[in-house]
C-alpha positions as CSV (number, residue, x, y, z in Angstrom):
1,M,0.0,0.0,0.0
2,K,2.8,2.4,0.9
3,R,4.6,1.7,-2.4
4,V,1.4,2.4,-4.4
5,F,0.9,5.7,-2.5
6,D,4.6,6.6,-3.2
7,F,4.3,5.9,-6.9
8,L,1.0,7.7,-7.5
9,I,1.8,10.8,-5.5
10,S,5.3,11.2,-6.9
11,L,3.9,10.9,-10.4
12,L,1.3,13.5,-9.7
13,M,3.8,15.8,-8.0
14,L,6.3,15.6,-10.8
15,F,3.5,16.6,-13.2
16,L,2.1,19.5,-11.0
17,L,5.5,20.8,-10.1
18,S,7.1,20.6,-13.5
19,P,6.8,24.4,-14.2
20,L,8.6,25.1,-10.9
21,I,11.2,22.4,-11.6
22,V,11.9,23.9,-15.0
23,L,12.3,27.4,-13.5
24,I,14.7,26.1,-10.9
25,I,16.8,24.4,-13.6
26,I,17.0,27.7,-15.5
27,I,18.0,29.7,-12.4
28,I,20.7,27.1,-11.4
29,K,22.1,27.1,-14.9
30,G,22.4,30.9,-14.8
31,R,23.7,31.3,-11.2
32,I,25.8,28.2,-10.5
33,G,26.2,26.5,-13.8
34,S,26.4,22.8,-14.8
35,P,25.8,20.2,-13.8
36,I,22.3,21.2,-12.6
37,I,21.6,17.9,-10.9
38,F,23.9,16.6,-8.1
39,K,23.9,12.8,-7.9
40,Q,25.6,10.6,-5.4
41,P,25.5,6.8,-4.5
42,R,23.6,6.2,-1.2
43,P,22.6,3.0,0.5
44,G,18.9,2.1,0.3
45,L,16.7,-0.8,1.4
46,N,18.9,-3.6,2.8
47,G,22.0,-1.4,2.1
48,S,21.7,-1.8,-1.7
49,V,23.2,1.2,-3.4
50,F,21.4,3.6,-5.7
51,Y,22.0,7.2,-6.9
52,V,20.1,9.9,-5.1
53,Y,19.3,13.1,-7.0
54,K,19.3,16.7,-5.8
55,F,19.4,20.1,-7.3
56,R,23.0,21.5,-7.1
57,T,23.5,24.0,-4.3
58,M,27.3,24.3,-4.2
59,T,30.1,25.5,-6.5
60,D,33.2,23.5,-7.3
61,E,35.6,26.1,-5.8
62,R,39.0,24.9,-4.8
63,D,41.9,26.3,-2.8
64,A,45.4,27.1,-4.3
65,S,46.3,23.4,-4.0
66,G,43.3,22.3,-6.0
67,V,41.5,20.8,-3.0
68,L,37.8,21.4,-2.8
69,L,36.8,24.0,-0.2
70,S,34.5,22.9,2.6
71,D,30.8,22.5,2.0
72,A,30.0,25.6,4.0
73,E,32.4,27.7,1.9
74,R,31.0,26.3,-1.4
75,L,27.3,26.6,-0.5
76,T,25.9,29.5,-2.5
77,S,23.2,32.0,-1.4
78,L,20.9,30.4,-3.9
79,G,21.7,27.0,-2.4
80,K,21.0,28.2,1.1
81,L,17.6,29.5,0.0
82,M,16.8,26.2,-1.8
83,R,17.8,24.2,1.3
84,K,15.8,26.4,3.5
85,L,12.7,25.7,1.4
86,S,13.8,22.1,0.7
87,L,13.6,22.8,-3.0
88,D,16.9,21.0,-3.6
89,E,15.1,17.8,-2.7
90,L,12.6,18.0,-5.6
91,P,14.6,15.6,-7.9
92,Q,14.1,12.9,-5.3
93,L,10.6,12.6,-6.5
94,W,12.2,10.6,-9.4
95,N,13.9,8.4,-6.8
96,V,10.5,7.8,-5.2
97,L,8.8,7.1,-8.5
98,K,11.6,4.5,-9.4
99,G,11.2,2.8,-6.0
100,D,14.7,3.7,-4.7
101,M,13.1,5.8,-1.9
102,S,9.8,6.5,-0.2
103,F,8.3,9.8,0.9
104,V,8.9,8.8,4.5
105,G,11.8,6.9,5.9
106,P,15.3,7.4,7.3
107,R,17.3,9.8,5.2
108,P,19.8,8.0,2.8
109,L,23.3,8.8,4.1
110,L,26.8,8.2,2.6
111,V,27.9,4.8,1.5
112,E,31.1,5.3,3.5
113,Y,29.1,5.2,6.7
114,L,27.8,1.6,6.2
115,P,30.7,-0.1,8.1
116,L,30.6,2.5,10.9
117,Y,27.1,1.7,12.1
118,N,26.6,-0.6,15.1
119,E,24.1,-3.4,14.8
120,R,21.2,-1.3,16.1
121,Q,21.9,1.7,13.9
122,A,22.1,-0.6,10.8
123,K,18.4,-1.4,11.3
124,R,17.6,2.0,9.6
125,H,18.2,0.1,6.3
126,N,15.4,-2.3,7.0
127,V,13.0,0.1,5.2
128,R,13.3,2.3,2.1
129,P,15.0,5.6,2.8
130,G,12.8,8.7,2.7
131,I,12.7,12.3,1.5
132,T,11.7,13.1,5.1
133,G,11.6,11.1,8.2
134,W,11.0,10.9,12.0
135,A,14.5,12.3,12.6
136,Q,13.9,15.2,10.2
137,V,10.8,16.4,12.1
138,N,12.5,15.9,15.5
139,G,15.6,18.0,15.1
140,R,16.8,17.4,11.5
141,N,20.5,18.4,11.3
142,A,20.5,20.2,14.7
143,I,20.7,16.9,16.7
144,S,23.6,14.5,17.1
145,W,24.2,11.5,14.9
146,E,23.3,9.1,17.7
147,Q,20.0,10.9,18.4
148,K,19.2,10.8,14.7
149,F,19.9,7.1,14.4
150,E,17.8,6.3,17.5
151,L,14.9,8.2,15.9
152,D,15.4,6.3,12.6
153,V,15.4,2.9,14.4
154,W,12.3,3.9,16.4
155,Y,10.5,4.7,13.1
156,V,11.5,1.3,11.6
157,A,9.9,-0.4,14.6
158,N,6.8,1.7,14.7
159,Q,6.0,2.6,11.1
160,S,2.4,2.9,10.0
161,I,0.4,4.9,7.5
162,W,-0.8,7.2,10.3
163,L,2.7,7.9,11.5
164,D,3.8,8.6,7.9
165,L,0.9,11.1,7.5
166,K,1.9,12.8,10.8
167,I,5.5,13.1,9.6
168,L,4.5,14.6,6.3
169,L,2.3,17.2,8.0
170,L,5.1,18.0,10.5
171,T,7.6,18.3,7.6
172,I,5.5,21.0,6.0
173,K,5.5,22.9,9.3
174,K,9.3,22.5,9.6
175,V,9.9,23.8,6.1
176,F,7.9,26.9,6.8
177,K,9.7,27.5,10.1
178,S,13.1,26.6,8.6
179,E,14.2,24.7,11.7
180,G,17.2,22.4,12.1
181,I,18.7,23.0,8.6
182,S,22.3,22.7,9.7
183,Q,24.7,22.5,12.6
184,S,26.8,25.6,13.4
185,G,29.8,25.8,11.1
186,H,28.5,23.1,8.7
187,A,26.4,23.2,5.5
188,T,24.4,20.4,7.0
189,M,26.0,17.9,9.5
190,P,29.6,17.1,10.5
191,I,31.0,13.9,9.1
192,F,29.9,10.7,10.9
193,K,33.0,8.9,12.3
194,G,31.2,6.0,14.1
195,S,29.7,5.6,17.5
196,V,31.8,4.9,20.6
197,E,29.8,1.7,21.3
198,K,30.0,-0.4,18.1
199,N,28.1,-3.5,19.2
200,V,24.9,-2.1,20.6
201,S,22.1,-4.4,19.5
202,K,19.0,-3.5,21.6
């Protein structure tokens, strides 16, 4: 039932939002340049890897040694606005349509994090990742990695259509209030380096 909902609603939203998507493409092309779409491998259901799509929000600026500047330094004013309004996430409707993602679920993180999770944290991959999730409406990027993972695992154990609807409604509220977009000094979150307790399996 959830997959049918995801497919039908993502198809409808892609159609209804197509004028906005085209406008964003034109603005990014003029302000930041190509590529317009940022894609990156992320682990999905059961840890299987797929490419997640987002609108580009950062430049490719490098220092004198040719090393990329930090995310916070490369994030443009347009990118900040798009992240504030969650417009950078719109291409993920295609991920939902394809079945890589759901509207609601734990956010797909970096593939490099897979070996860093303890047994309990790894349970976040027992469901499809989502555009939004329980952690996103309970702190988003303003909470610690451990808190985020606990919220993800709680969602996996308690998921229901009613909880998903609640999360979607709370997400709309969060977007309008622009809460928890990033941690201080970071474009989003600091890099996850693993938890102190690696074998927690509650």
